[in-house]
C-alpha positions in Angstrom: 109.7 70.9 85.9 110.9 74.4 86.5 111.4 75.8 90.0 110.1 79.1 91.3 111.2 81.2 94.2 108.9 81.5 97.2 108.6 85.2 96.4 106.9 84.3 93.1 104.4 82.0 94.9 103.6 84.7 97.4 102.2 86.9 94.6 99.2 84.6 94.3 96.3 85.4 96.7 94.7 82.0 97.3 91.7 81.9 99.6 88.8 79.8 100.7 85.4 81.0 99.3 81.8 79.9 99.9 79.8 79.5 96.7 76.5 81.3 97.3 75.0 81.0 93.8 75.8 78.9 90.7 74.1 78.8 87.3 75.0 77.7 83.8 76.1 80.4 81.5 73.3 80.7 78.9 74.0 78.8 75.7 76.8 76.7 77.0 77.0 73.1 78.4 80.4 73.5 80.1 80.4 77.0 81.7 79.1 77.6 85.2 78.9 81.1 86.8 79.6 81.2 90.5 79.1 84.0 93.0 81.7 83.4 95.8 81.8 85.0 99.2 85.3 85.6 100.7 84.1 87.2 103.9 84.9 90.8 103.3 84.3 90.7 99.6 82.5 88.7 96.9 83.7 87.8 93.4 82.3 86.0 90.3 84.0 83.0 88.8 83.4 81.3 85.5 84.4 77.6 85.6 84.5 75.1 82.7 83.4 72.2 84.9 79.8 72.0 83.6 80.4 68.8 81.7 81.2 67.1 85.1 79.2 68.9 87.7 75.7 70.4 87.8 75.6 74.0 89.2 73.9 72.8 92.4 77.0 70.8 93.3 78.8 74.0 94.2 76.1 75.9 96.1 76.8 76.3 99.9 80.2 74.6 99.7 83.7 76.0 100.3 86.4 75.7 97.7 89.9 77.1 97.1 90.2 80.0 94.7 92.9 82.2 93.2 91.4 85.7 93.9 93.9 88.2 92.4 93.6 87.3 88.7 92.9 90.1 86.3 89.2 90.0 85.3 88.4 88.2 82.1 85.2 88.2 80.0 84.1 84.7 79.0 80.9 84.5 76.8 79.8 87.9 78.0 80.3 87.1 81.7 83.1 88.6 83.8 85.3 86.1 85.7 87.2 87.7 88.6 88.7 84.7 90.3 89.4 81.0 89.5 88.5 77.8 91.3 91.5 75.6 91.8 91.2 71.9 91.0 93.2 68.7 90.6 93.0 67.3 87.1 93.8 63.7 86.1 92.2 64.1 82.7 89.6 66.2 80.9 86.8 64.3 82.5 88.4 63.6 86.0 88.7 66.9 87.7 88.3 67.5 91.5 87.8 71.0 92.8 90.0 71.6 95.9 88.2 71.8 99.2 89.6 72.6 102.7 90.0 69.5 104.9 88.5 71.4 107.9 85.8 74.1 108.0 87.5 77.5 107.9 86.1 81.0 107.6 85.4 82.4 104.2 88.4 84.4 103.1 91.0 82.3 104.9 94.3 82.4 103.1 95.9 79.3 101.6 99.6 79.4 102.5 
C-alpha cells in the first residue's frame, strides 16, 4: 500500500449530504441518479448500486460524498459528486453514513 502526504488528502472535499431524490437511470438496472443537498448547494450523483439497493433506500438519508470531483457524464446523466462506500465484494457494498446526525454540508476530516 502506498502512502500519501496529508496535503494530498486535504485536496479532497468530503461532506455529508442529504439525498432528496433518487431514481433509476432509464434503461439501466445498476445506475441510480441522486439529488443531494449539502446545505448551501446541491449536486447530482450517479451511483452504480442499483443491483443492491432500490432508489427509495437513499431518500431522506444522509451519506458521505466526495464533492469536488470533475463532472462526468454517465448514460447521458451528469454526475457531480460521488457517494463513498465500503466494498467487501461486488455484491456486498455499504454506503458510508455518519454515526451521529450532523448538518448537511458538514465536512469529513
